[in-house]
Every structure is written in C-alpha cells, then in structure tokens.
C-alpha positions in Angstrom: 86.2 96.9 42.3 86.6 94.6 44.4 85.9 94.3 47.9 88.2 95.1 50.1 87.6 92.4 53.2 90.0 92.4 55.6 88.8 91.4 58.7 86.8 87.6 56.3 87.5 85.5 59.3 90.3 83.4 57.5 92.7 86.8 57.8 91.9 86.1 61.6 94.1 84.3 64.1 92.7 83.7 67.5 95.4 84.3 69.8 95.3 84.0 73.8 93.6 81.1 74.2 95.6 78.5 75.3 96.9 80.4 78.1 93.7 81.7 79.9 90.8 79.5 79.3 89.4 79.4 82.6 87.5 75.4 81.3 91.1 74.5 81.4 90.2 73.0 77.3 92.2 70.0 76.4 93.5 70.1 73.2 91.2 68.2 70.8 88.6 70.3 72.4 90.1 73.5 71.8 90.2 72.3 68.4 87.1 71.9 68.6 85.6 74.9 69.9 88.3 77.0 66.5 86.1 74.6 64.5 82.8 75.4 65.6 83.2 79.7 65.7 84.5 78.2 62.0 88.2 79.3 62.4 90.4 77.5 60.8 93.9 79.1 61.9 95.4 80.0 65.3 98.3 81.3 67.3 99.1 79.1 69.9 100.2 80.5 72.9 101.5 78.4 76.1 102.2 78.1 79.9 104.5 75.7 81.3 102.0 74.1 82.2 100.8 72.7 78.6 104.2 71.6 77.3 103.2 68.1 78.4 100.4 68.5 75.8 101.5 70.9 73.3 103.2 68.5 70.7 100.2 66.8 70.8 97.8 69.9 69.8 99.7 71.0 67.0 100.1 67.4 65.1 96.2 67.1 65.5 95.8 70.3 64.2 97.6 69.1 61.5 95.5 66.7 60.8 92.5 68.7 60.8 93.9 71.1 58.4 94.2 74.0 61.3 97.1 76.1 59.9 99.1 77.6 63.6 99.9 80.9 62.2 102.2 81.4 65.1 103.7 80.3 68.9 105.0 82.9 71.7 108.7 82.5 73.1 108.7 84.4 76.5 112.1 84.5 76.8 113.5 85.8 80.7 117.4 86.6 80.0 118.5 85.9 84.1 118.1 82.4 82.5 117.8 82.2 78.4 121.1 82.7 77.0 122.5 82.6 73.4 123.6 78.7 73.3 121.8 77.3 76.7 117.9 78.1 76.4 115.9 77.3 79.5 114.1 73.9 79.2 110.7 75.3 79.2 111.5 77.4 75.9 113.7 74.9 74.8 110.1 72.6 74.3 109.0 75.0 71.5 111.9 74.2 69.1 112.6 70.5 69.9 108.6 70.3 69.5 108.5 72.3 65.5 111.3 69.8 64.3 109.4 67.4 65.7 106.2 67.8 63.7 108.0 69.3 61.1 105.8 73.1 61.8 106.5 75.6 60.3 105.7 79.3 61.4 106.7 82.4 63.0 107.3 82.4 66.4 106.0 85.4 68.3 108.9 86.2 71.1 108.4 88.6 73.6 111.2 89.5 76.7 110.3 89.5 80.1 110.8 93.7 80.7 112.0 93.6 84.1 115.5 92.0 83.2 116.3 95.0 80.7 115.2 97.7 84.2 118.7 97.8 85.1 120.3 98.4 81.6 121.8 101.1 79.5 120.4 101.7 75.7 123.8 100.8 74.8 123.4 97.6 76.5 119.7 96.6 75.7 120.2 96.9 72.1 123.2 94.1 72.8 122.0 91.7 74.6 118.5 92.0 72.5 120.3 91.8 69.5 122.7 88.8 70.6 119.4 86.7 71.3 116.8 87.9 68.7 119.8 86.5 66.4 120.1 83.5 68.2 116.5 82.9 67.8 116.1 83.5 64.2 119.0 81.2 63.9 117.2 78.6 65.1 113.7 79.1 63.6 115.5 79.3 59.8 116.8 75.5 60.3 113.4 75.0 61.2 112.0 76.6 58.1 110.3 79.1 60.6 111.1 83.5 61.5 110.9 85.1 64.3 109.1 88.0 64.8 108.8 91.0 67.5 106.3 91.1 69.8 106.1 94.5 72.8 105.2 92.8 75.5 106.4 96.3 77.8 109.7 97.4 78.8 112.2 98.6 77.0 112.0 95.2 74.1 108.1 96.5 73.5 108.8 99.9 72.3 109.1 100.8 68.4 112.2 102.3 68.2 114.0 99.5 70.0 112.0 96.2 68.1 113.0 98.9 64.7 117.4 99.0 66.1 116.8 95.5 66.4 115.3 94.3 63.0 118.1 96.9 61.7 121.2 95.4 63.4 120.5 91.6 61.8 119.9 92.8 58.0 120.5 89.4 56.9 117.8 88.0 58.9 114.3 88.3 57.9 112.4 89.6 60.8 109.3 91.1 61.6 106.9 92.5 64.2 103.6 91.9 65.7 101.9 94.8 66.8 99.7 94.5 70.6 97.3 97.2 70.8 96.9 95.4 74.5 100.2 95.7 74.9 100.3 99.8 73.4 98.8 101.5 76.2 101.6 103.4 77.1 102.9 104.9 73.9 99.5 105.8 72.8 100.4 109.3 72.8 102.6 108.5 69.7 100.6 105.8 67.8 100.3 107.3 64.8 104.0 107.8 64.2 105.1 104.8 65.9 102.9 102.1 63.0 103.6 104.6 60.6 107.8 103.4 61.5 105.8 99.8 61.9 104.0 99.9 58.6 107.6 98.0 56.7 108.2 95.2 59.4 104.4 94.4 60.6 103.1 90.6 60.4 100.5 90.9 62.3 98.5 93.3 64.6 96.4 91.6 68.0 93.7 94.3 68.2 92.3 95.2 71.6 88.9 98.0 72.7 91.0 101.0 73.7 90.6 103.7 76.0 93.3 106.1 77.5 92.2 105.1 81.4 92.3 101.4 80.7 91.5 99.0 81.4 94.4 96.7 79.3 92.0 94.1 77.9 88.7 95.5 76.0 85.9 93.2 73.7 86.5 94.9 70.8 83.7 98.0 69.8 83.6 98.9 73.6 86.3 101.2 73.7 87.0 104.5 72.2 89.9 104.8 70.6 90.1 101.0 68.8 88.0 102.4 66.1 90.4 105.3 65.3 93.6 103.0 65.3 92.5 100.2 63.4 91.6 103.0 60.4 94.9 103.6 60.8 96.1 100.3 59.5 93.6 100.8 56.6 94.5 103.7 55.4 98.4 103.1 55.3 97.7 99.9 53.7 97.9 97.2 55.5 95.8 93.7 54.9 96.7 92.0 57.6 96.0 89.6 59.2 95.1 90.5 62.0 94.6 88.8 66.2 91.6 88.8 67.5 91.8 88.1 71.6 90.4 85.5 73.8 92.2 87.3 76.7 90.4 87.7 79.8 91.7 86.1 82.7 89.4 83.4 84.2 87.1 84.1 81.2 86.2 81.8 78.5 88.0 82.5 75.4 84.8 80.8 73.0 83.0 83.8 74.3 85.3 86.5 74.0 87.0 85.8 70.6 82.8 85.2 69.2 82.5 88.9 71.3 85.2 90.7 69.7 84.6 89.4 66.1 81.2 91.2 66.4 82.7 94.0 67.7 85.1 94.1 65.2 82.1 93.7 62.5 80.2 96.2 63.7 82.4 98.9 63.9 83.7 97.4 60.1 80.5 96.0 58.9 81.7 96.7 54.9 85.5 95.1 55.4 83.8 92.1 57.6 
C-alpha cells in the first residue's frame, strides 16, 4: 500500500505571509523566500498597502512557476454591496482578469456588520453577496470559498446554510484553526459537518485558553484535531501559517513546518 503523505510539502500552502511581515518584503523577495523554503505555491493574503504591487506579484509568480492557490477577499457589508464593491475589493477581480489567474477566492466577512442583524437577515445579506461574488469569480475561471473569520459568518452551520441556499454554485469552505477558538467545544461535530465542503484547512497550534496564534506542536489540542481530519480521510491541502504580528514569515513557516513534521513524522 502506498504511504499516505498528506503533509508533504507540495500539499502545504503558506498563508498570511504578505500582510504579516516585519521585513516588508517586495514581491521578488517574497517569492525568493518561498523558493528558499522549498515551496512552489502559496495563498495571497494582502492588506490595502499591497494592492499597488498585487498584479506584479501575481505575474511574477506565474513566470517563476509558483502557484497562487488562493487570494484573500475581505468583505465589509457596510461598504461592499452586490454590484457596488469598494475600490480595494474590486481591485482583486480586476487583477485576476489582468493576470488571467484562475484560483480560489477566500472570502471573509467583517463580523461586526452581522452583530445588528437577525439570523434571517444575516443569511439573506450573506447569500446575496456570496452569490454575486461567486458569479464574478466563475466568469474569471475562479471559485469562492467561505473563510471563517469570526462572528455569525464564521460559524460552520451558517456557512453551510449559505452554500445550501446556492445549489447551482460551486462553493467551498476554508477552515481556520486560529479562528476556531470560539467553537472548540463543537470541533468534532463541526468538522464532520464541513467535510463535504472543505477545500483547505489552515493549521495552527491550539490551546483552549489561547493565545490565538501558536506554533504547531506547542499547543495541546492541534494533534488530536488534525488526526480527526486524517481519520475522516481528509487529504488536504493544508495551510501553513506565517502569521505573527511583527514576525518574519520565513522563520514562522519553518517553525510550523518543523512542528508539523514532529507531530506527524510518518505522514510528512
């Protein structure tokens, strides 16, 4: 029987390496960093200041044979409306078209907006926006995945309601350990419920009492949480965080890679 290696490096997606970089790397430096670490793919999670270099970085990644597995899109329903997106949101679609990049769009929603809505109204507005984004993505050869980022939209049961409300759309889920602390008690139930929709799981060391970001292998919950995914036959991909405010993604990625290999040496 062939050895199952879900944690081989080409099944791991570096994530949060653009917006959280104390060295403020240029696109050239960032892609060189990935190559030095042995990665040929990553997910692009930008901040407002990176929009001017977004197109250049995506073009350069294509030229270097580095696969952009996903791009980040953060929606604020107070400012983004179907058919009328903010300039910084629209820029993602404009650059996808300009570079002819076909990828996943990981969509997170600002959780504050949903605080003032009933469940019914929250679902209605989320479905309207996700439907619009999915159609825009599909027209560019891309697909939308729902990204748990806290609040009403981050709850697995609500994400599944959104997907079930849009049966003609190909929509997935990205589950983030580091945004899952508020649902830890329901993790086993939630991950089984999400299995048919999981397109990526972003890993993190986990402790019930925090902090939010912990190096893989230094928490006391992540090994069991990851093992459940393997037991359910989830084969990946997995996201590997480079996300520490004021940190160096090159160091953080390597630490998480080492920690994962220590936790699961036979699957790496």
